[in-house]
C-alpha positions, 0 to 999 in steps of 0.5 A, a space after each residue: 550512461 547518463 539516466 535524466 530523471 524528472 518529476 511531476 507534482 500531481 493532485 489526485 481527486 477522491 471520487 467520495 470523502 474517504 473517511 479514516 479515523 485520522 479524518 476524511 481524505 478528499 484529495 491526495 498529492 503525489 509526485 510522478 517520476 519519468 526516467 529517459 536516456 538520450 541514446 534510447 528515445 521514446 523509452 521511459 520509465 515511470 514510478 511515483 513518490 506519494 508519501 500520506 498525509 500525517 503518516 509517512 517519514 517523508 510527509 514534511 516541508 521539504 519533501 519536494 525540495 529533497 524530491 528534486 535534489 535526489 533527481 539532480 544527484 542521480 541525472 548527474 551520476 553513471 547509472 550501472 544496472 547491476 549496482 542499482 540497489 547501491 546507488 539508491 543507498 547512496 541517493 536516498 536516506 531512509 527516511 524518505 522511503 516514498 522516493 526509494 519506492 518510486 525511484 526503485 519502480 521507475 528503474 525497474 520499468 526503464 530497465 525492462 524496456 520502458 512498458 511498465 513491466 516492472 516485474 516479468 511474472 503471470 500478472 504483469 503478462 496478463 495471465 493471472 489476477 490477484 485476489 484482493 479485498 473490497 475496501 469498505 470506508 468509514 462514514 455514516 452506517 448508511 453509506 458503509 452498508 452501501 458499499 458492502 453490498 457494492 462490493 458483495 454484488 461485485 463478486 468480492 469474498 473478502 471484505 475490509 471495513 475501516 473502523 474507529 470513526 463512528 459509533 463502535 455499536 454501529 460498527 458492530 451492528 454492520 458486522 453483525 448483519 453481514 455475518 447473519 447472511 454469509 458464513 466465514 467460509 462465504 465472506 472472510 472479514 477484515 476490520 483496520 482501526 488505524 491505531 483508533 483503540 486506547 490501550 486500556 479498552 482494546 482487549 475488550 473491543 476485540 472480544 467483541 469483535 471476535 464474535 463476528 468470525 473476522 480474519 484479523 484486525 489491523 493495527 488496533 492501538 497506535 503505533 509506537 506503543 510496543 509493550 502495549 502491543 506485544 501484551 495485546 498479540 499475546 492474549 488477543 483472541 483476534 489476529 492482529 497485523 501491524 501496520 503503521 507499526 512497521 513505518 520507520 523501522 529501518 534496518 534488518 536488525 531493527 526490523 527483527 527485534 520489533 517482530 520478536 518483541 510483539 510477535 504479531 500474527 501478520 504484518 502488512 506491507 506498504 512499499 510507499 511507507 516501508 521504503 520500497 520493494 527490497 524493504 518489503 522482501 527483508 520484512 517478508 524473509 523475517 515474518 516468514 522465519 518467524 512463522 508470521 504470515 503477511 501481505 501487501 497493501 497499496 497506500 492510496 498510490 495512483 495507478 502508476 504506484 498500484 502496478 508496480 505494487 501489484 506486479 511485485 506482489 506476484 513475485 510471490 506464491 500468495 494465498 491470502 487476498 491483497 489490499 490492492 482495490 484503491 485504483 477506482 478511488 479517484 476521478 482523475 487517476 492516470 488511465 491504466 489497463 488495470 481492472 477488478 473483476 469478481 475480487 481479482 485484480 488484472 493487468 492488460 500488457 497490451 492495454 493503453 496508458 495515458 500520462 499527465 502532460 499538464 505542466 511542464 516536469 520540473 528539470 533534473 
């Protein structure tokens, strides 16, 4: 069976200036993959390749050229669903994790009937929602306070605040304000530094943040400082979650070596950045074997990628809120039957999808 693989570049536009310690985001380019087979008219599998600027291994000038080449190569081979993993390994180099994720999602969608059912579980059937954290983006103290109030009013019981861009004292004041009104039993607080702290200041800042009874902090220091991160994880008064540290780590032995050296309290898995579902499963197996907690997070994908990640997440018996609330970020997101209600992400399998049609998809 021959599959035709095409893709569509798509520019997502943020509803607001989304601040991180690495800068402010106003738009994001992504590439949507579509799979078809002539013998099955009307049946399409969709996936998304959305590398993050300045962070993804495949954020490189030749990205689209390589995506085009991979689509051509997929269209030229005989597709065997029983040999899918080997096919992806042969077609997609490790340093293109977002393409691996996009193709893996699109193949699963097509294989399961082309109805956006990537995995068959309670979430994809519309029988259960997934608990998620409410994301508070960096900005002025007033803007961050406004976001917090909106999330709390919407029923979230877990908030994640990005820190490291404005004055540290102002960020602590916002956390203190929440803690004066909500106990840890009422509201779980997470923070994400995106590597903003210098190693020589990180422990003192973690000690200060621990006063607010936080659940965890993501990536307090920049990735790649393995010895410093290991020391910090051993001494921290606040659980540390590795995020960017996992990017670019390929192969089971390398992943196990990183976890054994750093011994974090948590790892955060982003399929777009670590290489798709199979890579996430490997991280989960290794983390659980070492009693390291984990949760899954989207990486600013459109609803196509977000839906695939959410369905994968429900393959596990999760208890922690996941980072899957990014579907509300864009003016022009792909229309999808994903909704958030009282801090839970829900999917309606009978709902409507509407895919972009502006401009032809490049031929494979």
